[in-house]
N, C-alpha and C positions, 0 to 999 in steps of 0.2 A: 133282475134287480141285483146290484152290486152289494155284497155284504161287507160292512166295515170291519176290518180285522181287529180294530181296537176294542170292539165290544164282544162280550160273550163269556163263557166259562174258561177257567184255567188259563188266563192271560198272564203274560209276563213281559215286562218292558225294562230296558236299561236306559236310564235317563242321564244325560251329561251333567256334570257338576261344574264347579264345586257346590256342595250343599253346606252352608255354614251351620254350625251347631252351637247351642247355648253355652257349652263348656269351653268354647274357644277354638276347638278343632274344626275340621271340615272333612267331608268325604269327596274324593275326586269324581265319583259317579255313584249312582244308586240304582239298585234293582228293586222293582216293585212287582209283587205278585198280586193279582186282583181278579175279581169276577164282576160281571154286570148282568143284570136281569131286566127285561123289558127293553124298550127302544127309546132313543132320544126324540123329544118333540122339537118344535121349532126353536132354534138357538139353544137346544138342550135345556130349556127352561123348566123341565120336569125332573131334574136330577136330584136324587136323594142319596146322600152318603151315609151308610151305616158303618159305625166304628165298632170294632170288636173288643172284648175284654182281655184280660191278662193272658189267658191260655187259649184264646180263640184264634180264629184265622179268617181267611177270605172266603171259606166255603160256607157262606151264609145260608143258602137255600139249595145246595146241591150236595150229593153224597161226598163224604170225606174220603180222599183217595187212599189213605192209610188204614183207616178203621172200617170203612164201608158204612158208617152211621150216617143218618140224615144230617143235612146242614143244621148248624146250631140254632138258627132262628127260622127254620123252614115252615113252622106253623104260623109265623107272623108275616113272612115275605112270600108273595106269589100272586097269581091271578085271583082277584076278588078278595084277597086277604087284607089285614089292616094296613100293611105297606103294599099297595096294590101295583103289581107289575104290569097290569093292563093300562095303567095311567101314568106310572112313573118309571124313569130309568133309575134303577137302584144299583149302586156301586158299593163294593166292600173290598178294601185293600188290606193285605197283611201288613202289620205295622213295622216300621223301621226297628231293627234290633231283634226281630223274631226269627223263626227258623222254618217258615213254610214258604220260602221263595223270595222274600224281601231281604235286603242287605242286613246282615247281622254278624255276630261273632263267628258263625260257621262259614261265612262267605269267604271267598278267596281274595286276599289282599293283592291288588295288581302290582304293588311294589315288590312283593316277595314271592308271589306265586303259591303261597301257603294260606291256610285259614287264618283269619285275623286272630281268633281266640280272644284273649284279654287285651290284645292290642287294638281291638275295635274301640273307637272313642265312646265314652259315656254319653248317653242321650237323655233327652227329656220328653215329656208329653208334647211340648211345642215343636220339638224336632220331628216327632212323628207326624204332626199336623203339617209342617213344612213339606215333608216328603209327599203327603197326600195332595197338597196344593200343586206340587210339581206334576203329579199324576193327572190331576184335573186339567192342568194346562195342556198336557199331552193329548188328553181326550177332547180338548176343545170346549171345556165347560168353564165358563167365566163366573157363574153364580149358581149357588145351590138353592133349590127349593127348600131343602131341609137337610140338616145333619142330625143323625139319631144315634144314640148309644147308651148302653147300660154299663154300670161299673166303670172300668177304665175307659170304655167307649164313651160314657157320659163325660169323663174328664176331657177327652178329645173334643167332644161337642162344645163344651164350654170354652176350651182353648181356641177352637175355630172361631167362635163368636168374638173372643177377645182379640185375636190376632188378625183376622180377616173379616171384620164386621161388614164390609161392603160386598162380600161374597156369600153371605149367609142370610137368607130370608127368614129362616126359622130354625130353632134348636130345641130338640127334645132330649132331655137329660133324665135318665132312669137309674135310681138306686146308686147315686154317685156323690161326689164331693168336689169342692174347689181347692182343697188341700188335704194332704194326708195327715192324719192324727198321729200322735206319739204312739198310741196303741197299735195302729196299723203298721207303722214303721217297725215297731218291735216284732210283730208277727213276721214281717218280711225278713228281718235280720235273722230270726231263728231259722228260716228256710235257707237263707244264703249260707249261714254257717254250717248247716247240715250238708250242703253241697260241697263246700270248700274243705270240710273235714273228711270227705270220702277220699281215700288214698288214690283212687283212680282219677281224681280231678286234675292232678298234676299241674296246678296253677293255670288251668284252662287249656293246656296243650294235650288233649286226649283224643284228637280227631283221627289219629293213626293207630289208636289202640282201643282199650276198653273204656267206655264212658262211665261217669260216676252215677250209675243208675240207683244205687242204694241211697246216696245222699239226696238225689232228686226225688226219689219216692217219698222219703221222710218229709222233704219240703212240701210236696204236694199234699201229704196227709195232714200236716199242720195247717196248711192254707184251707184245705177242704172243710175242716171243722168250722172255720169262720164263715163259710158260705151257707151253713145250715143254721137252724134254730134249735134251742133246747127242746122245745115242744115237738118239733119235727123229728129230732133224733129219738126222743122218748117214744113217740107214737110208732115210729118205724122199727126200732130195735129194742127199746127198754133195756132190761138186763138179761134178755134171752140168750141162751147159750147157742153156740154154732155147731150144729151137727153132732151133738153129744148130750148125754143125759145127766152128766155130773161134771163138776170142775176137775180139771186135770192136775191142779196144784203144781203147775209149771208155767212156762212163758209162751206157750202156743196161743193161738187166737181162740181163747175160750169163749169170748162174747161175740155175738153177731156184729156189733159195731166195730170191733177190732178187725174182723175179717173183711168188712166192708171198706174200712180205711186202707187196709193193706192192698186190697184189689184196686182201689182208686190210685194209690201210689204206683203200683207196678204197671198198670195199664197206661199211665201217663208217660212213663219213660219210653214207651214204644213210639211216641209221636212228638216228643218235645226235647229240645236241646237244653242241657243244664246251664250253659253259659248264657243263653237267651233268657232263661229264668232270672239269672242274676241281673242282667242289664234292664229288663223290663220292670222288675220290682224296684230297682233303684230309680228308674224314671218316674214311677208313681210316687215314690217317697219324696222326690224333689219337687213335686207339684205344689205350688202355692201361688195361685193366680194373683192374689192381692199383693204379694210381696213387692213387686216392682211398680205398684201403683200407690205408693205411700202407705201401704198396709191396709188400703181400703178396697174391698172387693167391688163396691159400687163404682169406684173410679174406673175400673176395668171395662165397665159396660155403659159408661155415661154417654148419652147423646146418640146411641145407635138405634136403628130402626128394626133390628132383629126381634122377632117374636120368640118367646120362650114358653116351654111347658116342662114342668118337673113332676116326676112320679117317685114316691117312696113307698116302702112296705113296712107295716107295723112290727114285723118280727125280724127285721134286718138289723142286726147289731154291728155289722161290719161298717155299713154306711147308714146309720140310723136317720130317722126322719128329721132330727135336729139339724143334720148336715144340709138337707134339702131346704129346710126353713131358713137357714142362714143365707143360702144362695138367693132364695126368693126375696128375703128382706133387702139384700143388696141390690137386686134387680129392680125392686120397687123404688128404692132410694135413687136409682139411676134413671127412673122414669121409663123403664122398659115394659113393654106389654108382656105380662107374665100370668100364667095359670099354674095351679099346683093342686095335686091330689095325693093323699095318703091312702093306699089300698091295704086291705086286710088279707093276710096270707099266712099259713103256718110254716112256710118253706124257707124263711130267712132270706138271705141275700140272693140265693138262687131263684127266687120267685120270678124275676124278670125273664128267666129262660124257660119257665114252665107255663103250662096252660093257665091263663087268667083272663076270663072274658071281660072283666072290668078294664084291665089294662088295654086289651085289644080295642075296646070302644074308645078309650082316651086317645090312643095312637091314631086310629082311623079318623076320629073327629078333628084332631089337631092338624093332621096333614091335609084334610079336606078344606079347612078354613084358610083364609088369606088375610 
């Protein structure tokens, strides 16, 4: 039997452009890194696109090549799992603007032969979706059985339905939003300023020298706080000291929570590019699906046949349940088939990445229905 080289792990494709972007620029060509799991059915009618979050990547259910850790949703995707690879062809692509193989600021600009750095055009969530659509064209997939995503992945799922309604049978949106709030934009700006204040950032031209690791680590620390809940932080750390019996009366990591955040920040710099962090957070901030539909989110989904399912978590204060309810109300007003559930979890926004049997049941049930 001939193996189709388009499908499998650690795939990489260069697609001809130009790819027009929302900001008015275009890319002459794009590179997309992606992975697939399972096999295509007749006319690839079993294709499920899983979209990753801000700091995620295409290594959905396979070990990460840099960290060696399991895929970020390996417990959800696989044979007999909620997203069943015995039944579905599952695709996950690294988003445009990232640093794990897809075109981004670290990519070489064909016009200069040097990394784009900050000369890479500013992108949007819809630009990421356009790039994914080009990948699906390359794979011969005309229509998706479902598009699934949590956090920024959920934004992509919504944008897929709004931009390519005829290509999406179902959309599963987890812990997400249809537009970024002022609070979330503010948190992102703190992270971006931390990166740009690092003297090693050099206006983004650091690829032949020392990267702005300190600034990126602080950005990650600030963001990581928003992924957790107060109850979860209190239960896990409280005010317990880190490897000491008394306070140092200095500025070392006296508390366990301080040590944890520092570790999260430093480990992140080993696998992520600071410029990519700037570009992707800006893309999220620009998201407002209702904006070009007369300010009405319902208008964005009017008259489409796509089925929707939304999941939120009661301890998620980054994308609280109110955000999901607003999307559900808009979908109901548009006459779309929609289901919604708020799940209980002490883990805040990160709950969608962690073990949750209720979420697993919802995912499996939604994908099994037609």
